[in-house]
N, C-alpha and C positions, 0 to 999 in steps of 0.2 A: 587337674581336678582333685579335690580333696577326697581322701578315703573316708567313706561313711562310717566305718567301724571306729575310726579314731575320733570322730566327732560325737560319739555316744556319751551321754552324761548320765551317770547313775543317780536316780532320784529317790531311791529307797533310803529310809533312815538307818536301816541295818541290813546286813547281807542275808541272802536266802541260800539255803543249802538244797541242791538237787536231791530229790528222793523219788521213790516210786512205792507209795504205801496205799493199801486198800483203805477206803473210808466209806462212810454213809452219810448222806444228807437227810435230815428229818425236819418236818415242819407241819403246820396245820394243827387242828384241834387234837389234843393228846398226842402230838407228834406222830399221827397216823399216816401221813404222807411221807414217802421216802424214795430215795434212789441211791444206788451204789455209784461210787466215783473213785478216782485215784488222786491222791495228793502228789503233785509233780514237783513242787518246791515249797520250802518251809522256812520260816523265821520265828523269832519269839513273838512277833505281833501279827503274823498273817501267813497266808498260804496261797498257792496257785493250785486250782483243782481242774481236773479233766473230767468232764461230765457231758453227756450228749446234749447238743444244742436243741434237741427236741424237748428236753426237760426244762420247764420254766422254773427258774429259781426265784423265790420271794426275796424281798430286801433284807430280811433277817431270818436266820435258821440255825439249827444245831448241826454240828459236824461231829460224827464219831470218828476219832482217830484210834483205830483198833489196836495197833501195836503199842501205843503209849497208854492205852486204857483211859482215854479222856473223852469227855463230851465238851465241846467248845461252842459257846454261843458266838455267832459270827454275823458280820454285816457284809453284804455283797458290795464290792467297790467297783468292779467292772466285769463285763462279759463279752467275749469275742469267740464266736463259733463254739468249739467244744471246750474252751478254757474259761475259767472264772477266777477273779482275784477276790479274796476275802480278808477282812481285818478281824482279829480276835477281840471280843469284848470281855468274855469271862470264861475261864477254864475250870472244869469240874472233874476231879478224879472219879472214875467209875467204880473203883474198888470200895471206896468209902463215900458213896453218894449221899449228900445231905439234902439236896434240893429235889423234892418229890415230883416236881414238874418234869424232871428228866428221867423218871423211872423207865419210860419206854426205851430210852437210849441205853440204859444199863441192861435191860432185858435183851435188846438186840446184841449188845456186846457179849453178854454171857452165852447166848445161843450160838454165836458165830466164832467165838475165840478159839475153840478147839480146832476148827477147820482152817484157821489162819495161821496156826503155829507150826504147821507142817512145812 
């Protein structure tokens, strides 16, 4: 019988790096709806998030990557239990934010950054 691990075929276009970074999902009018999550792996074009399966994710949302000071507009690609895969559409640096639609993301980042640097 063939070993299932040997038959695995990588379908991603680029490798993902395992990480464990705190993040926040924002969506809705004025990005008022939010939930904390953990980024479990990361590539240049997407990520795998860990977030409670009780939290319903919309098809598009903003992800705050606290450690990198970025707000990322993402598209939900898949969801299984407490895991979700997202593709990055547009990345915004929070230190020099130009898009005022994302002002609530900057405010959340500023409010929480001191507690995350410990």
